[in-house]
N, C-alpha and C positions, 0 to 999 in steps of 0.2 A: 504494500500500500504506500503510495507516494504521499508527500507532505500536503499537496493540494487536496486530495481526497480526505486525508486526515482532518484537515481544517473544515471540510464540509460536514463531518459527522460529530465533531465535538469542539467546544471552545478551545482556542489556542492562545496562550499568552506568552510572548517572548519579552522577558525583562532584560533591559540593557542597563547595567549599572556600573559605577566605579566604586568598588568596595573599599571603604575606609577601614582602618584598623579598629577593632573593638576596644572601647574604653568604658569604664564605669567607676563610680565612686562608692566606697564602703566606709564603715567605721572601724578603725583599728582596735587592737586589743592591748594597747599600751597604757590604758588609764584605769583607775579604780572604778570609775563610772563612765558611761558613754560621753558625758559632757567633758570629761578630762582626757578623752582619747583623741588621737589624731585622725583627721580626715585622710583617707587613703585612696590614691589613684591607682587603678589597675589597668593594664593594657596587654595586648597580645600582638603578635606579628603576622597572624594569618590573614594577610590583606595584600592588595596590589599597589596601593598608593600609600606609602608610609609617611607619617607626619614627621616634621622636623622639630616641632615643639608643641607643648601643651600650655594652656592657660586655665587657671582656676578663678572662678567668678562668684559673686553673690547675687548677680542678676543674669537673666537670660541674654547671652552675648550675641546671638545671630542677627537680631533685628536692629541693634544700634551699635555704634562703634564704642567699645569699652576697652580700657586697659586692664589686663588681669592684675589682681593683687598678688598672685604668685605666677611666675613664668618658669616653666621647666624645659631646659635645653638638653642637648646630648642624649636624645632618645635612642636606646639600643634595641636590638632584636630580642625575640623570645618573650616569654610570659613574665611579667614583673608586677611587683607591688611597691609603691613608694609612699611613705608617710609624709603627707604635706605638712609643712611647718605651721599648722594652725589647728588648735583644738576645736572640736565640734561645737562645744558650748550647748546651751539650752535650745533644743529644737522645738519650734512652734508649728503644729499642724494648722491647716486652714480652719477658720471659724466653724465651730460645731463638731470638729473632729478631735479636739483635745478631750482628755478623759473627763474633766469636770465642766465642759462647756454645756450650754443650753442647746440641745439638738434641733430646736425649731428653725425652720427655713435653712437647714444645712444644704450646701451645694453637693450634689452627687457628681462623680467623675466617670465618664464613659471610658476614659483611658486611665492614665496615671496622672499624678499631680506632683510637680517638682516642689521640693523644699528650698532651702536657702542657698544651696551650693550647686554650681555648674562646673563642668569641665569641657573645654573645646580643644580640638586638635587642628593644627595648621601645617601647611607646607608653604613656607614663606609668609605671605600675607593672605593666602587662600584658606578660607575656612573649610575644613573637611567634614567634621562631625561635632555634634554637641550632645552631651549627656548630663544627667543630674542625679542628685540624691532624691529618691522619689518614694511616694506611697501609692498603694493600689487598694483603696478601701472598697471599691465596687467591681472588682474585675470579673467575678463569676457571673454576675447578672447583667453585665454591660455588653456582652458579645452574644448576639442572637444565635449564631451557629453553635455555640457551646452548649446551649440548652438541651440538645439531643444527645449529648455525650454522657455515658455512664461514669459513675465515680471511679470505677476500676480502670477506665481508659484515660483519665485525667492525670496530669503531673501536678500533684498537690503539695505545695511547700508547707513544711511543718517544723515545729521546734521539739527538740528532745528536752525532757525535764522542763516543760513549758512554764510551770509555776515557780521555778527556782530563780527568782530575781529579788532584788532589794529595792524597796521604795525609799529607804533612808539609810544610805550606806554608813553614815557616821553613827547612827543609833545602834548598830549591830556590833557587839563587842567581840564575838567569836571570830578569830582569824581562820579557823577551820571552815566556817560557813563562808566567809568572804573569799577565801582563796581556793577552796576545793568543792563546795557544794553549790555555789551560785553558777548557773549555766547560761543565763540570759541577761543582757543589759536592760531590756524593756519589759514593762508589765504586760499583762494579757491584753488589755485594751489596745495598747500601742502595737503589739504584735499583729493583732487583727487589722488595724488600720494600715500597717505596712503591707499586708497581703497574706499573712500566714492564715491557713485554713484548717490545719490539723494541730491539735493540742494533745500532748502526751502528759498524762497526769498519774503520778504515783502517790498513793494516799496512805497516811498513817494515822494512828489514834494516840492522843495524849491521855494517858490513863487517869491522871489526877483530876481531870474535869468531871463534872456531874454527868451521869449516864444519859440524861436527856438533853445535854448541851450540844447543839449542832456545831459549835465551834471547836469541838474536840477533834474534828477531821481536818488534818493539815496535809499540805503538800510536803513530800519527803524526797530528799535526794542525798545520796551517799550516807544514808541512815541518819540524817539530820533534819529536824523540822524547820521549814522555811516560811511558808505563808498559810493562812487559814483558807481552806477550800471555798468557803461560802462566798468570799469576796471575788474570787475568780469566776464562780458561776454567775454572779451578778454582772460582771463585766461582759461575759459572753451573752447573757440575756439582753443587756442594753445594746450591744453591737448588732445582734440579729434583728432586734426591733427597729433599729435605725436603718439598716441596709437591706434586709431580706437575703443576705448572703448565707451560704451553707457553711457551717462550721462543724468539724468532726471532733468530738471529745472521746479520747481513748483512755479509759481507766485501765492502765496497762499493768499496774502491779500494786501490791498492798504489803509493803515490806515491814511495817511495824504495827503490831497489835491485832492483826486480823487472823492469825493462824488458828484454825479450828474454832472460829467464832462466826458462824453463819448469822447470829443475831446482829453483829456489827454490819455485815453486808446488807441486812434488811434495813437497818437504821440509815445507812448511806443511801440505799435505794429510795427510802422515804424522803430524804433530804433532796436528792436529785429531782424527784417528782414534784416536791413542793417548790423548789427554786426555778425549775425549768419546764415543768410538765406541759404547759400549753404551748411551748415553743419547740418541743421535741417531736421529730417526725414519728408518726404511728404507722407501722406497716401491718396490713391485714393478713398477709401470708408470711409467716415466719420461716417458711421453707425457701423463700426467695432471698438470697443474700442482699444485704443493704448496699453492697458494692455494685450491684447490678442496676440500682436506681439511677435515673438521669437527673440532671439539674432541674429540668422543667417539672418532672414528676414530684420532686420534693418541693420546689418553690410554689407550685400551685396550691399546696395545702397550707401555706403560710406558717408551716412548722419546719424550720430549716436547721435545727440542731440534730446531728446524728450522734447517738451515744453508743459507743462500743463498750461492752461489759462482759466479763466471764460469767455467763448466766448459770453455769453449774455451781457457782458459789452461793446462789440464792435459793431460798425455799419456795415452794409452790404457794401461791400462783405467781409470785414476782418473777420466777424464772421463765414464765411465758408472757411477760409483759410486752405489749406491742411498741413500747417506747425504747426498748433495748435491742441492740443488734449484736450478733456474735462478733468477737474480735477477728480482725484480719490477720493473715500470716505476718509474722515479724522476723526480721533479720537484722543483724548488727555486726559492725566491725569492731566492737568494743575491745576485744582481746586480740586483735590482729595487728601485725606490723604493716607497713605501707604496701609491700609487694603482695602480702597475703590478702589485703583489702582489695587490691586491684584484681587479683585472680578471682576473688569472691564476687566482685561486681560483674566481671566478665561472665561468670556462671549464671548469676541471677538475671541480669538485664538482657542476656541473649534470648531468654524464653525458649530455648531449644528443648527437646524432649528430656534431656538430662537435667534441665534446670528445675529446681523445686517451685519455681513461679510459672504459672500458666495463666489461664483466663480467669483471674480472681483478684480480689483486693489484697494488697500487701503493703507493708511498711518497711522501709530501709532506714535504719538508724545509723547515720554516718558519724560515728563518734569514736573517741578513744577513752577507755575507762581509766579511772584512777589506779585500779589494780594492774592494768596493762603497763602503765608508766612505771609502777614499782617493779614489775618484772623486768623492765628494760634497765633497771639500775638507778633510776632517779624519780623521786616523787614530784611530778609536775602539777602545777596549778591547773584549774579548769581552763583558763585562758591559754596557757601554754599548750595544752592538749588540743584545744580547738584550732589554734594557730598552726599546729602540726598537720592537721588533716583537712581543714575546711577548704583551703585553696585547691588542694589536689582533687577532692570530690567534685567541687564546682567546675573545675576545668575538665574533668572526665565527663561530666554531664553535659558539657557544651557540644559534645559529639553525638553520635547516634543513640547512646544510652539514654539521653534525655527524652527521646521519643518513646521509649519503652518504660519509663519510670512511672510509678504510681505515687505513693507517699514517700517523701524523702525528708528526714528530720536531721537537724543540726543543733549543736550547742553554739551560742552566740551567732545566730543566723545573720545578724547585721554586718558581720565581717565578710559576707559573700553577696553575690547578686542572684541567689537562688530564686527569689520571687520573680524578678524580671525575666530570668531564664524560663521558669515554669509558665508564666503568663504567655510569653511569646510562643513556646512550644504548643500550648493548648490552643491558641488562636490558629496556628498553622494546621494542627490536627483536626480541629473543628471545621475549618474551611474545606480541607480535603475530604472530610466525611460528608459534607453537605454538597460537594461538587465533585462527584466521583468520576465524571468524564473530563475533568480538568487536567491539563498537563502544563507544567511550568518549566520552561527552558530558561535558565539564567545564563546570560552571556556577560562575562566580566571583561572589561577592557582597561 
């Protein structure tokens, strides 16, 4: 069949583009808090027109002539990260999107929304590309083609130990918590505004509290109590009320106080029902995995929280509750070195017959555990462990593995561009799914 006949039976698009080098901004891991951390410029050399210099701005630089407040020369090849000599400082989301804002008349964003920092690449005086530090508060519901996609076919950005953050760093005296248990710079509300849509929750019980006290349920990480669960559930409820976005809550483990205590699981189930009940998706047929649901099927019910819970821990009839979904398969790099993690990803993301991942929902925890760092001969902080693995995982996902990913979780997600990567992969997958007779030839010059 020649190209003319091909053009008669299906749409044909030929894109001619000059491919600029990929660039993006992240938040470094060199500060106690994100405000004290360095803005970080990331770039790669898989491009045809390589820039000669970069500029960092606090305003969008493409429409008006601005002088950068930081100019970076001597750009080398390869994948790099460079801490820009400027602390991030206090980030302000647009009105209505800050945690304590009044959400009335809040503006929704069909794409992303830039915050205060921009990076531009140049060749001489020619502007090649512009990127920014950004949020994606409405990404799932803003792309019509994405509505027909099942959850198991989406690349869903998530956080590992999602509730392990500090709202007041100075008020916490324990260095063990500060250095080893905290895994995120941002609270749950901010994670969701940035674009995270999967939350990993490990729950423990503080025994000294009254048996009927809902605040005895705490987020636990590295066997340390971090934050009360109730406030996390309230943030999720407020976010889905404002946006209608789908958020997956995975009650992944119960490391303190739950052993052989089905009564505590029942109390926790009661708390979840009370705090989130009218916002949690109810599935009529529990034999259909929740990962098979589409965005539209969930959104049309106006109940957009998906709760994953090990139902065999619950007594009847709670173990048949329509507001609970069976956990998805979980995989982790926690105890692997870099080469082992790469081989493991190759097995999982290939989805070959030998892979334990097939046509189902699954979670990939791209982390390095504290125990693994001890086995390597040095006790690393949580930031050091994240710095070791995050850039490698995000770079590997830029290739074909990103197209087969489902849920990917990270510690300190803000040190990567995983949300931007996931959103763009999903847009492409959704478009191809909705336009099956479409062929895209990209000619780069």
